[in-house]
Structure formats: structure tokens, C-alpha cells
N, CA, C and O atoms as CSV, one atom per row, in Angstrom:
chain,resi,resn,atom,element,x,y,z
A,1,MET,N,N,-14.999,-27.930,2.539
A,1,MET,CA,C,-14.252,-27.111,1.612
A,1,MET,C,C,-13.051,-26.474,2.306
A,1,MET,O,O,-11.959,-26.415,1.741
A,2,ALA,N,N,-13.257,-25.999,3.532
A,2,ALA,CA,C,-12.163,-25.367,4.275
A,2,ALA,C,C,-11.046,-26.366,4.550
A,2,ALA,O,O,-9.867,-26.014,4.510
A,3,ARG,N,N,-11.419,-27.605,4.827
A,3,ARG,CA,C,-10.410,-28.636,5.092
A,3,ARG,C,C,-9.580,-28.907,3.843
A,3,ARG,O,O,-8.369,-29.105,3.939
A,4,LEU,N,N,-10.209,-28.917,2.684
A,4,LEU,CA,C,-9.485,-29.104,1.427
A,4,LEU,C,C,-8.514,-27.950,1.198
A,4,LEU,O,O,-7.369,-28.167,0.801
A,5,ALA,N,N,-8.967,-26.734,1.447
A,5,ALA,CA,C,-8.098,-25.565,1.302
A,5,ALA,C,C,-6.932,-25.638,2.281
A,5,ALA,O,O,-5.795,-25.330,1.922
A,6,ASP,N,N,-7.211,-26.044,3.514
A,6,ASP,CA,C,-6.143,-26.180,4.508
A,6,ASP,C,C,-5.115,-27.218,4.077
A,6,ASP,O,O,-3.912,-27.006,4.230
A,7,ASN,N,N,-5.583,-28.326,3.546
A,7,ASN,CA,C,-4.669,-29.376,3.075
A,7,ASN,C,C,-3.811,-28.878,1.916
A,7,ASN,O,O,-2.609,-29.139,1.867
A,8,MET,N,N,-4.431,-28.168,0.992
A,8,MET,CA,C,-3.690,-27.635,-0.151
A,8,MET,C,C,-2.651,-26.623,0.309
A,8,MET,O,O,-1.522,-26.621,-0.182
A,9,GLU,N,N,-3.029,-25.764,1.251
A,9,GLU,CA,C,-2.083,-24.792,1.791
A,9,GLU,C,C,-0.904,-25.499,2.452
A,9,GLU,O,O,0.244,-25.090,2.280
A,10,ALA,N,N,-1.182,-26.546,3.197
A,10,ALA,CA,C,-0.111,-27.293,3.870
A,10,ALA,C,C,0.848,-27.899,2.853
A,10,ALA,O,O,2.062,-27.887,3.058
A,11,VAL,N,N,0.311,-28.424,1.764
A,11,VAL,CA,C,1.152,-28.987,0.703
A,11,VAL,C,C,2.013,-27.885,0.082
A,11,VAL,O,O,3.216,-28.065,-0.106
A,12,GLN,N,N,1.404,-26.763,-0.232
A,12,GLN,CA,C,2.140,-25.659,-0.851
A,12,GLN,C,C,3.243,-25.139,0.063
A,12,GLN,O,O,4.358,-24.884,-0.393
A,13,LEU,N,N,2.944,-24.981,1.340
A,13,LEU,CA,C,3.955,-24.489,2.275
A,13,LEU,C,C,5.065,-25.522,2.479
A,13,LEU,O,O,6.234,-25.161,2.613
A,14,GLY,N,N,4.701,-26.795,2.502
A,14,GLY,CA,C,5.714,-27.847,2.622
A,14,GLY,C,C,6.635,-27.881,1.418
A,14,GLY,O,O,7.848,-28.037,1.562
A,15,MET,N,N,6.066,-27.737,0.236
A,15,MET,CA,C,6.887,-27.710,-0.972
A,15,MET,C,C,7.796,-26.485,-0.968
A,15,MET,O,O,8.946,-26.562,-1.401
A,16,GLY,N,N,7.289,-25.364,-0.483
A,16,GLY,CA,C,8.100,-24.158,-0.389
A,16,GLY,C,C,9.273,-24.341,0.563
A,16,GLY,O,O,10.376,-23.865,0.295
A,17,THR,N,N,9.039,-25.021,1.659
A,17,THR,CA,C,10.109,-25.301,2.622
A,17,THR,C,C,11.186,-26.175,1.993
A,17,THR,O,O,12.378,-25.916,2.156
A,18,GLN,N,N,10.766,-27.204,1.280
A,18,GLN,CA,C,11.728,-28.081,0.608
A,18,GLN,C,C,12.511,-27.312,-0.457
A,18,GLN,O,O,13.725,-27.474,-0.579
A,19,LEU,N,N,11.823,-26.488,-1.216
A,19,LEU,CA,C,12.473,-25.708,-2.264
A,19,LEU,C,C,13.484,-24.732,-1.674
A,19,LEU,O,O,14.564,-24.542,-2.233
A,20,LEU,N,N,13.144,-24.124,-0.564
A,20,LEU,CA,C,14.069,-23.197,0.084
A,20,LEU,C,C,15.341,-23.917,0.516
A,20,LEU,O,O,16.438,-23.380,0.363
A,21,GLY,N,N,15.206,-25.118,1.049
A,21,GLY,CA,C,16.386,-25.905,1.414
A,21,GLY,C,C,17.247,-26.207,0.203
A,21,GLY,O,O,18.473,-26.101,0.257
A,22,HIS,N,N,16.601,-26.582,-0.885
A,22,HIS,CA,C,17.325,-26.863,-2.131
A,22,HIS,C,C,18.023,-25.599,-2.635
A,22,HIS,O,O,19.172,-25.650,-3.075
A,23,ALA,N,N,17.325,-24.474,-2.569
A,23,ALA,CA,C,17.898,-23.211,-3.039
A,23,ALA,C,C,19.127,-22.834,-2.227
A,23,ALA,O,O,20.134,-22.398,-2.784
A,24,ARG,N,N,19.049,-23.001,-0.926
A,24,ARG,CA,C,20.205,-22.688,-0.070
A,24,ARG,C,C,21.405,-23.556,-0.442
A,24,ARG,O,O,22.538,-23.077,-0.497
A,25,SER,N,N,21.145,-24.827,-0.694
A,25,SER,CA,C,22.237,-25.730,-1.081
A,25,SER,C,C,22.834,-25.328,-2.427
A,25,SER,O,O,24.053,-25.297,-2.592
A,26,LEU,N,N,21.977,-25.025,-3.369
A,26,LEU,CA,C,22.438,-24.678,-4.712
A,26,LEU,C,C,23.245,-23.375,-4.705
A,26,LEU,O,O,24.263,-23.270,-5.389
A,27,VAL,N,N,22.794,-22.399,-3.941
A,27,VAL,CA,C,23.505,-21.127,-3.867
A,27,VAL,C,C,24.892,-21.316,-3.248
A,27,VAL,O,O,25.831,-20.605,-3.606
A,28,ALA,N,N,25.022,-22.250,-2.342
A,28,ALA,CA,C,26.305,-22.496,-1.675
A,28,ALA,C,C,27.290,-23.259,-2.560
A,28,ALA,O,O,28.491,-23.259,-2.293
A,29,GLU,N,N,26.789,-23.906,-3.607
A,29,GLU,CA,C,27.647,-24.701,-4.487
A,29,GLU,C,C,28.462,-23.813,-5.422
A,29,GLU,O,O,28.051,-22.710,-5.780
A,30,GLN,N,N,29.614,-24.320,-5.800
A,30,GLN,CA,C,30.445,-23.661,-6.811
A,30,GLN,C,C,30.104,-24.255,-8.180
A,30,GLN,O,O,29.761,-25.432,-8.281
A,31,GLY,N,N,30.198,-23.463,-9.198
A,31,GLY,CA,C,30.036,-23.958,-10.561
A,31,GLY,C,C,28.617,-24.239,-11.000
A,31,GLY,O,O,28.399,-25.035,-11.913
A,32,VAL,N,N,27.644,-23.599,-10.366
A,32,VAL,CA,C,26.245,-23.787,-10.772
A,32,VAL,C,C,26.007,-22.971,-12.037
A,32,VAL,O,O,26.399,-21.807,-12.119
A,33,SER,N,N,25.370,-23.582,-13.007
A,33,SER,CA,C,25.172,-22.914,-14.294
A,33,SER,C,C,24.052,-21.873,-14.240
A,33,SER,O,O,23.200,-21.890,-13.352
A,34,ALA,N,N,24.084,-20.980,-15.206
A,34,ALA,CA,C,23.036,-19.960,-15.319
A,34,ALA,C,C,21.673,-20.607,-15.551
A,34,ALA,O,O,20.663,-20.120,-15.043
A,35,ASP,N,N,21.637,-21.692,-16.309
A,35,ASP,CA,C,20.374,-22.398,-16.541
A,35,ASP,C,C,19.809,-22.957,-15.239
A,35,ASP,O,O,18.603,-22.898,-14.999
A,36,GLU,N,N,20.691,-23.499,-14.401
A,36,GLU,CA,C,20.226,-24.023,-13.111
A,36,GLU,C,C,19.674,-22.904,-12.231
A,36,GLU,O,O,18.654,-23.082,-11.565
A,37,PHE,N,N,20.343,-21.755,-12.227
A,37,PHE,CA,C,19.838,-20.626,-11.448
A,37,PHE,C,C,18.517,-20.099,-12.009
A,37,PHE,O,O,17.630,-19.730,-11.240
A,38,ARG,N,N,18.373,-20.058,-13.324
A,38,ARG,CA,C,17.102,-19.621,-13.916
A,38,ARG,C,C,15.977,-20.569,-13.535
A,38,ARG,O,O,14.876,-20.129,-13.201
A,39,TYR,N,N,16.250,-21.869,-13.584
A,39,TYR,CA,C,15.242,-22.853,-13.198
A,39,TYR,C,C,14.862,-22.662,-11.727
A,39,TYR,O,O,13.684,-22.668,-11.369
A,40,LEU,N,N,15.885,-22.493,-10.884
A,40,LEU,CA,C,15.628,-22.264,-9.462
A,40,LEU,C,C,14.801,-20.996,-9.259
A,40,LEU,O,O,13.849,-20.993,-8.479
A,41,ALA,N,N,15.159,-19.930,-9.952
A,41,ALA,CA,C,14.410,-18.671,-9.830
A,41,ALA,C,C,12.949,-18.853,-10.245
A,41,ALA,O,O,12.052,-18.292,-9.615
A,42,ALA,N,N,12.709,-19.617,-11.281
A,42,ALA,CA,C,11.333,-19.873,-11.726
A,42,ALA,C,C,10.549,-20.628,-10.662
A,42,ALA,O,O,9.402,-20.284,-10.374
A,43,ARG,N,N,11.155,-21.651,-10.079
A,43,ARG,CA,C,10.473,-22.429,-9.046
A,43,ARG,C,C,10.260,-21.592,-7.787
A,43,ARG,O,O,9.205,-21.687,-7.159
A,44,LEU,N,N,11.247,-20.771,-7.406
A,44,LEU,CA,C,11.093,-19.900,-6.240
A,44,LEU,C,C,9.989,-18.878,-6.471
A,44,LEU,O,O,9.242,-18.557,-5.547
A,45,THR,N,N,9.877,-18.365,-7.688
A,45,THR,CA,C,8.822,-17.415,-8.030
A,45,THR,C,C,7.452,-18.068,-7.881
A,45,THR,O,O,6.530,-17.468,-7.328
A,46,GLU,N,N,7.322,-19.289,-8.371
A,46,GLU,CA,C,6.057,-20.020,-8.227
A,46,GLU,C,C,5.721,-20.242,-6.760
A,46,GLU,O,O,4.580,-20.053,-6.337
A,47,SER,N,N,6.719,-20.643,-5.995
A,47,SER,CA,C,6.513,-20.913,-4.572
A,47,SER,C,C,6.132,-19.643,-3.817
A,47,SER,O,O,5.246,-19.668,-2.963
A,48,LEU,N,N,6.795,-18.541,-4.128
A,48,LEU,CA,C,6.456,-17.278,-3.478
A,48,LEU,C,C,5.018,-16.888,-3.798
A,48,LEU,O,O,4.302,-16.397,-2.926
A,49,GLY,N,N,4.596,-17.100,-5.022
A,49,GLY,CA,C,3.199,-16.838,-5.382
A,49,GLY,C,C,2.238,-17.668,-4.553
A,49,GLY,O,O,1.210,-17.166,-4.099
A,50,ASP,N,N,2.572,-18.946,-4.353
A,50,ASP,CA,C,1.732,-19.818,-3.522
A,50,ASP,C,C,1.675,-19.323,-2.079
A,50,ASP,O,O,0.604,-19.268,-1.474
A,51,VAL,N,N,2.828,-18.967,-1.537
A,51,VAL,CA,C,2.896,-18.517,-0.147
A,51,VAL,C,C,2.099,-17.221,0.041
A,51,VAL,O,O,1.390,-17.064,1.035
A,52,LEU,N,N,2.218,-16.306,-0.906
A,52,LEU,CA,C,1.450,-15.063,-0.818
A,52,LEU,C,C,-0.050,-15.329,-0.913
A,52,LEU,O,O,-0.844,-14.676,-0.234
A,53,ARG,N,N,-0.435,-16.281,-1.749
A,53,ARG,CA,C,-1.844,-16.657,-1.869
A,53,ARG,C,C,-2.350,-17.230,-0.542
A,53,ARG,O,O,-3.456,-16.906,-0.108
A,54,VAL,N,N,-1.545,-18.078,0.102
A,54,VAL,CA,C,-1.916,-18.655,1.397
A,54,VAL,C,C,-2.056,-17.538,2.435
A,54,VAL,O,O,-3.036,-17.504,3.179
A,55,ALA,N,N,-1.084,-16.630,2.487
A,55,ALA,CA,C,-1.139,-15.543,3.464
A,55,ALA,C,C,-2.372,-14.668,3.252
A,55,ALA,O,O,-3.041,-14.284,4.211
A,56,GLU,N,N,-2.665,-14.361,2.004
A,56,GLU,CA,C,-3.835,-13.534,1.698
A,56,GLU,C,C,-5.120,-14.246,2.102
A,56,GLU,O,O,-6.017,-13.640,2.688
A,57,SER,N,N,-5.204,-15.523,1.790
A,57,SER,CA,C,-6.381,-16.312,2.138
A,57,SER,C,C,-6.572,-16.378,3.653
A,57,SER,O,O,-7.682,-16.197,4.154
A,58,ARG,N,N,-5.504,-16.633,4.363
A,58,ARG,CA,C,-5.602,-16.702,5.826
A,58,ARG,C,C,-5.954,-15.346,6.415
A,58,ARG,O,O,-6.706,-15.265,7.386
A,59,GLY,N,N,-5.417,-14.285,5.835
A,59,GLY,CA,C,-5.764,-12.948,6.305
A,59,GLY,C,C,-7.246,-12.660,6.141
A,59,GLY,O,O,-7.873,-12.080,7.026
A,60,ARG,N,N,-7.808,-13.070,4.999
A,60,ARG,CA,C,-9.252,-12.887,4.778
A,60,ARG,C,C,-10.051,-13.675,5.804
A,60,ARG,O,O,-11.042,-13.185,6.344
A,61,ARG,N,N,-9.606,-14.916,6.071
A,61,ARG,CA,C,-10.331,-15.738,7.047
A,61,ARG,C,C,-10.236,-15.152,8.449
A,61,ARG,O,O,-11.207,-15.190,9.205
A,62,LEU,N,N,-9.074,-14.612,8.800
A,62,LEU,CA,C,-8.925,-14.003,10.123
A,62,LEU,C,C,-9.822,-12.779,10.268
A,62,LEU,O,O,-10.438,-12.578,11.315
A,63,ARG,N,N,-9.896,-11.961,9.216
A,63,ARG,CA,C,-10.778,-10.793,9.252
A,63,ARG,C,C,-12.236,-11.231,9.389
A,63,ARG,O,O,-13.008,-10.629,10.135
A,64,ALA,N,N,-12.601,-12.288,8.659
A,64,ALA,CA,C,-13.972,-12.788,8.732
A,64,ALA,C,C,-14.277,-13.289,10.133
A,64,ALA,O,O,-15.382,-13.086,10.636
A,65,CYS,N,N,-13.328,-13.930,10.760
A,65,CYS,CA,C,-13.540,-14.428,12.121
A,65,CYS,C,C,-13.718,-13.268,13.093
A,65,CYS,O,O,-14.530,-13.341,14.016
A,66,GLY,N,N,-12.971,-12.221,12.885
A,66,GLY,CA,C,-13.077,-11.068,13.767
A,66,GLY,C,C,-14.357,-10.296,13.559
A,66,GLY,O,O,-14.846,-9.652,14.487
A,67,GLU,N,N,-14.906,-10.345,12.369
A,67,GLU,CA,C,-16.065,-9.532,12.040
A,67,GLU,C,C,-17.397,-10.260,12.177
A,67,GLU,O,O,-18.378,-9.688,12.654
A,68,GLU,N,N,-17.429,-11.527,11.757
A,68,GLU,CA,C,-18.765,-12.132,11.660
A,68,GLU,C,C,-18.879,-13.570,12.121
A,68,GLU,O,O,-19.981,-14.003,12.459
A,69,ALA,N,N,-17.799,-14.333,12.152
A,69,ALA,CA,C,-17.904,-15.756,12.462
A,69,ALA,C,C,-17.873,-15.993,13.962
A,69,ALA,O,O,-17.317,-15.204,14.726
A,70,ALA,N,N,-18.481,-17.094,14.361
A,70,ALA,CA,C,-18.435,-17.485,15.767
A,70,ALA,C,C,-17.033,-17.921,16.119
A,70,ALA,O,O,-16.338,-18.482,15.272
A,71,GLU,N,N,-16.598,-17.685,17.328
A,71,GLU,CA,C,-15.239,-17.990,17.738
A,71,GLU,C,C,-14.897,-19.469,17.534
A,71,GLU,O,O,-13.757,-19.794,17.202
A,72,ALA,N,N,-15.837,-20.337,17.720
A,72,ALA,CA,C,-15.611,-21.767,17.537
A,72,ALA,C,C,-15.214,-22.082,16.094
A,72,ALA,O,O,-14.455,-23.022,15.852
A,73,ASP,N,N,-15.716,-21.311,15.145
A,73,ASP,CA,C,-15.404,-21.530,13.740
A,73,ASP,C,C,-13.974,-21.096,13.399
A,73,ASP,O,O,-13.443,-21.489,12.360
A,74,CYS,N,N,-13.362,-20.310,14.240
A,74,CYS,CA,C,-12.060,-19.727,13.948
A,74,CYS,C,C,-10.931,-20.402,14.704
A,74,CYS,O,O,-9.777,-20.001,14.560
A,75,ASP,N,N,-11.224,-21.400,15.492
A,75,ASP,CA,C,-10.201,-22.042,16.302
A,75,ASP,C,C,-9.097,-22.680,15.475
A,75,ASP,O,O,-7.965,-22.774,15.949
A,76,ASP,N,N,-9.383,-23.121,14.261
A,76,ASP,CA,C,-8.403,-23.833,13.447
A,76,ASP,C,C,-7.490,-22.910,12.661
A,76,ASP,O,O,-6.559,-23.395,12.018
A,77,LEU,N,N,-7.710,-21.625,12.683
A,77,LEU,CA,C,-6.890,-20.702,11.892
A,77,LEU,C,C,-5.554,-20.496,12.490
A,77,LEU,O,O,-4.743,-19.746,11.945
């Protein structure tokens, strides 16, 4: 289960990285429409939600490792 969560987190963070690159390019362009910016804002909002979820999840796992898990179980964090 942890491996599946790790894979999903990696996908979400990778998509966020790609989206950030796209956002930087779009912001630098001239003549971008309000609709394009709204679409970008919606996708960035979704991505930020994913990133915050990943950070929260990893924080919980780190706390669990510090409190109760064996060190060997926490090596992959």
C-alpha cells in the first residue's frame, strides 16, 4: 500500500512540476486571454492541493517513524 501511495505522490509531484513550467511560459507570453489564465489558475489550484496532500501525508509518516516505527521502516521517506 505504501508503494502505491509513493507512486501516486511521484506522479502528482511530476505533474505539478510540468504544470509549473507551463505556467511560467504562459505568464511570460504576451496576449494571453483571461480564459487561458482562469484555466491555468484552476489547474494550479488542483496541483497545489495535491502537493499539500503529499506534504501532509509525508509529515504524518515522518512523525510515525519518530514515534513508533522501526528505523528500517522509515528509510524510504
